[in-house]
matplotlib code that plots the C-alpha trace (Angstrom):
import matplotlib.pyplot as plt

x = [31.4, 32.5, 29.8, 28.5, 26.1, 24.5, 23.3, 21.1, 18.0, 15.8, 12.2, 11.2, 12.8, 12.3, 10.1, 6.8, 8.4, 10.0, 6.8, 4.7, 6.9, 6.2, 2.6, 1.5, 3.9, 2.4, -1.1, 0.1, 1.4, -2.1, -3.6, -1.2, -2.3, -6.0, -5.2, -3.3, -6.1, -8.5, -6.2, -6.1, -9.9, -10.9, -10.9, -7.9, -8.1, -8.8, -6.5, -7.5, -6.1, -6.7, -6.5, -3.2, -1.6, -2.2, 1.0, 3.1, 0.7, 0.5, 3.1, 2.1, 0.2, 2.5, 2.6, 4.8, 8.3, 8.2, 4.6, 2.7, 2.9, 6.7, 7.1, 6.3, 8.8, 11.5, 10.7, 9.7, 10.5, 14.0, 15.2, 13.3, 15.2, 18.5, 17.3, 16.2, 19.5, 21.3, 19.0, 19.9, 23.6, 23.5, 20.3, 19.4, 15.7, 16.2, 18.0, 15.4, 12.4, 13.7, 14.9, 11.5, 9.6, 11.8, 11.5, 7.7, 7.4, 9.7, 7.5, 4.1, 4.8, 6.2, 3.1, 0.8, 2.7, 3.1, -0.6, -1.8, 0.2, -0.9, -4.6, -4.1, -2.0, -3.8, -1.0, -1.8, 0.6, 2.6, 0.3, -2.8, -4.2, -4.5, -6.0, -8.6, -9.2, -8.4, -9.8, -7.5, -10.3, -10.0, -13.2, -13.0, -15.4, -16.6, -16.0, -13.1, -11.5, -11.0, -10.9, -14.0, -12.6, -14.2, -12.0, -12.4, -13.0, -10.2, -7.7, -8.5, -8.3, -4.8, -4.0, -4.3, -1.7, 1.6, 3.2, 5.1, 6.0, 4.8, 7.0, 10.0, 9.2, 8.4, 11.6, 13.8, 12.1, 12.6, 16.0, 17.2, 16.5, 18.4, 21.3, 21.4, 21.0, 23.8, 26.2, 25.9, 26.3, 29.4, 30.8, 31.1, 32.3, 35.0, 37.7, 39.7, 39.0, 37.4, 35.6, 34.1, 31.8, 30.5, 29.7, 27.6, 25.8, 25.1, 23.8, 20.2, 20.2, 21.2, 18.3, 15.9, 17.3, 16.7, 13.0, 12.8, 14.3, 11.8, 8.9, 10.1, 10.9, 7.3, 5.9, 4.0, 5.9, 7.7, 11.3, 10.1, 7.8, 10.5, 12.9, 10.4, 9.4, 13.0, 13.6, 10.6, 11.5, 15.1, 14.2, 11.6, 13.9, 16.6, 14.4, 13.0, 16.4, 17.8, 14.8, 15.8, 19.6, 22.6, 24.2, 26.4, 29.5, 28.9, 31.0, 27.7, 26.3, 26.2, 23.3, 19.8, 19.2, 17.0, 19.9, 22.1, 19.2, 18.8, 22.5, 22.3, 19.4, 21.2, 24.2, 22.1, 20.3, 23.6, 25.0, 21.9, 22.0, 25.7, 24.9, 22.0, 24.2, 27.0, 24.5, 22.9, 26.4, 27.3, 24.1, 24.7, 28.3, 27.1, 24.5, 27.1, 29.3, 26.5, 25.8, 29.5, 29.7, 26.6, 27.8, 31.2, 29.5, 27.3, 30.3, 32.1, 29.1, 28.8, 32.5, 32.1, 29.2, 31.3]
y = [49.8, 48.3, 47.0, 49.8, 49.4, 52.5, 50.7, 47.6, 47.7, 45.0, 43.9, 45.6, 49.0, 49.2, 46.3, 48.3, 51.1, 48.9, 46.8, 50.0, 51.1, 47.8, 47.6, 47.4, 44.6, 42.5, 43.2, 41.9, 38.8, 38.2, 38.7, 36.2, 33.6, 34.2, 33.9, 30.6, 29.1, 30.0, 28.4, 25.2, 25.1, 25.6, 22.7, 22.5, 22.1, 18.5, 17.9, 15.3, 11.9, 9.3, 5.6, 5.5, 8.0, 5.8, 3.7, 6.6, 7.2, 3.8, 4.2, 2.9, 5.2, 5.7, 7.8, 10.9, 10.4, 14.1, 14.6, 17.8, 18.9, 18.7, 21.2, 24.4, 23.1, 22.7, 25.8, 28.3, 27.1, 25.9, 29.1, 31.2, 29.4, 30.4, 34.0, 34.0, 32.7, 35.4, 38.0, 36.8, 37.1, 40.6, 42.1, 43.8, 44.0, 45.5, 42.3, 40.1, 41.9, 42.2, 38.6, 37.3, 39.4, 38.3, 34.6, 34.8, 36.6, 34.1, 31.1, 32.7, 34.3, 30.9, 29.1, 31.5, 31.2, 27.4, 26.7, 29.1, 27.2, 23.9, 24.8, 26.2, 23.4, 20.4, 17.9, 14.4, 12.9, 9.7, 7.7, 9.1, 5.7, 4.4, 7.6, 7.5, 3.7, 2.5, -1.0, -1.2, -1.4, 1.5, 3.2, 5.4, 7.4, 5.4, 8.3, 10.4, 7.7, 10.2, 8.8, 8.4, 8.3, 6.1, 7.1, 9.6, 13.1, 14.6, 12.1, 12.7, 16.4, 16.1, 13.9, 16.9, 19.0, 17.5, 20.6, 22.2, 20.5, 22.4, 20.5, 21.4, 25.1, 25.7, 24.0, 25.9, 29.2, 28.9, 27.1, 29.2, 32.3, 30.8, 30.1, 33.7, 34.9, 32.7, 33.6, 37.3, 36.6, 34.5, 36.6, 33.6, 35.7, 37.7, 36.5, 34.7, 31.2, 29.5, 26.5, 25.6, 28.7, 27.4, 24.1, 25.9, 27.9, 24.8, 22.7, 24.2, 23.8, 20.1, 19.6, 21.2, 19.0, 15.9, 16.9, 17.3, 13.8, 12.3, 13.7, 11.8, 8.6, 8.7, 8.9, 12.1, 14.2, 13.9, 15.2, 18.2, 19.1, 19.2, 21.0, 23.8, 23.9, 24.3, 27.0, 29.0, 28.7, 29.9, 32.8, 34.1, 33.7, 35.6, 38.5, 38.6, 38.5, 41.3, 43.4, 43.5, 42.9, 43.8, 41.0, 38.7, 39.7, 43.4, 45.1, 45.7, 42.3, 41.3, 43.7, 44.7, 47.9, 49.2, 49.1, 51.2, 53.5, 54.0, 54.7, 57.3, 59.0, 59.0, 60.6, 63.2, 64.0, 64.3, 66.6, 68.7, 68.9, 70.0, 72.6, 74.0, 74.1, 75.9, 78.4, 79.1, 79.6, 82.0, 84.0, 84.1, 85.3, 88.0, 89.2, 89.4, 91.3, 93.8, 94.2, 94.9, 97.4, 99.2, 99.4, 100.8, 103.5, 104.5, 105.0, 107.1, 109.4, 109.8, 110.7, 113.4, 115.0, 115.3]
z = [-40.2, -36.8, -34.4, -32.3, -29.4, -28.0, -24.9, -24.9, -27.1, -25.6, -26.2, -23.0, -23.8, -27.5, -28.6, -28.7, -30.6, -33.2, -33.7, -34.1, -37.0, -38.8, -37.8, -41.4, -42.1, -39.3, -40.7, -44.1, -42.5, -40.9, -44.4, -45.9, -43.3, -44.3, -48.0, -47.5, -45.4, -48.3, -50.8, -48.8, -48.5, -52.1, -54.5, -56.8, -60.6, -61.5, -64.4, -67.0, -66.0, -68.8, -68.5, -70.3, -67.9, -64.9, -65.6, -64.1, -61.2, -59.6, -56.9, -53.5, -51.1, -48.1, -45.0, -44.8, -43.5, -42.5, -41.3, -41.9, -38.3, -38.4, -41.3, -39.2, -36.6, -39.2, -41.3, -38.5, -35.0, -35.6, -37.3, -34.7, -31.9, -33.5, -33.9, -30.2, -29.0, -30.9, -29.3, -25.8, -26.7, -28.3, -26.7, -30.0, -30.5, -34.0, -35.2, -33.4, -34.8, -38.4, -38.5, -37.1, -39.6, -42.5, -41.5, -41.3, -44.6, -46.2, -45.1, -45.6, -49.0, -50.1, -48.8, -50.7, -53.9, -53.6, -52.7, -55.4, -58.1, -56.6, -57.0, -60.5, -61.9, -60.3, -61.2, -59.9, -57.4, -58.2, -55.9, -57.6, -58.7, -55.2, -54.0, -56.7, -56.6, -53.1, -54.0, -57.0, -59.6, -62.1, -63.3, -66.4, -68.5, -71.5, -73.9, -72.6, -70.6, -67.7, -64.3, -62.1, -58.7, -56.0, -53.0, -50.2, -51.3, -49.1, -50.2, -53.9, -53.3, -52.0, -54.9, -57.3, -55.4, -56.6, -58.2, -56.5, -53.3, -50.3, -47.8, -49.9, -50.5, -46.8, -45.7, -48.2, -47.3, -43.6, -43.6, -46.6, -44.6, -41.6, -43.9, -45.0, -41.4, -40.0, -42.9, -41.9, -38.2, -38.5, -41.4, -43.7, -46.6, -44.8, -47.3, -44.7, -46.1, -43.1, -44.7, -41.3, -41.7, -45.0, -43.4, -40.8, -43.6, -45.7, -42.8, -43.0, -46.8, -46.4, -43.9, -46.4, -49.2, -47.1, -46.6, -50.4, -51.0, -48.5, -50.6, -53.7, -51.6, -50.2, -53.7, -52.8, -55.4, -58.7, -58.8, -60.8, -57.9, -55.3, -57.6, -58.3, -54.6, -53.5, -56.1, -55.0, -51.3, -51.8, -54.1, -51.7, -48.7, -50.5, -51.4, -47.8, -46.2, -48.4, -47.6, -43.9, -43.9, -46.1, -48.1, -45.9, -47.8, -47.0, -44.3, -42.4, -43.2, -39.5, -38.7, -40.0, -42.0, -39.1, -36.7, -38.9, -39.6, -35.8, -35.5, -38.2, -36.5, -33.2, -34.7, -36.5, -33.3, -31.4, -34.0, -34.0, -30.2, -30.3, -33.0, -30.9, -27.8, -29.6, -31.1, -27.7, -26.1, -28.9, -28.4, -24.6, -25.2, -27.6, -25.1, -22.4, -24.7, -25.5, -21.8, -21.0, -23.9, -22.7, -19.2, -20.4, -22.5, -19.6, -17.3, -20.0, -20.3, -16.5, -16.3, -19.0, -17.1, -14.1]

ax = plt.figure().add_subplot(projection="3d")
ax.plot(x, y, z, "-o")
ax.set_aspect("equal")
plt.show()
């Protein structure tokens, strides 16, 4: 279907109407935020860590190359800026709203899934030894040989959240959604063989991959953690994108489902209006015909009386 614009659909003209239709979706987003906050507050499962297991958990405790505050910027703000720029170009509130909603659902659903698994698994991070024993002196139970940590409670709590990687899953969720979004907008799969379009599509994936690599380099995660986190983020982003947009290789892959639904309603309304107008005109014509016939019959009867 070619691009059709029935006037501009801006935030000012149609924003409230579109948001009201998806009111329940926004409420669910708010609920996801609350759930994720709870998952970060509760204590994760403290998996047994024996003395012999410490050999693989003695990597140095380092700062994050990608700090926590930078993750929302990479996963949410950066894709949102691209979506906002496209809105200013096209002036389509349907695309802007659906893309924003899909992006937030991608990141928040991924966050809830990731944090729930983190709390349930309780896998120790590669630097767990130095989190547990900041003075370098290991203390273990005499019977079970389980660790008896002497470090700060908050640092130890984070030490039990290795699997899966939250930085990685968030980044792949937001940037994965952006890759889907841009592939539809630039028609990356139009079968014309423009490799430059694929480079644009894979750029966000590469950025997310570099975030994942930094988590291993900083010894905050094992490679399995970042692999699982990236897989979770990409899968959730794919489901969320296809919930609001056709596949990028589809002929209508450039626009959201809501836009084409609006066009269909507009056409149906126009057809209904034309049908009603034709029917009204037919009824008026029939009434005029009846009046003319009645007038003709009256004149004939008067002529007969004379």
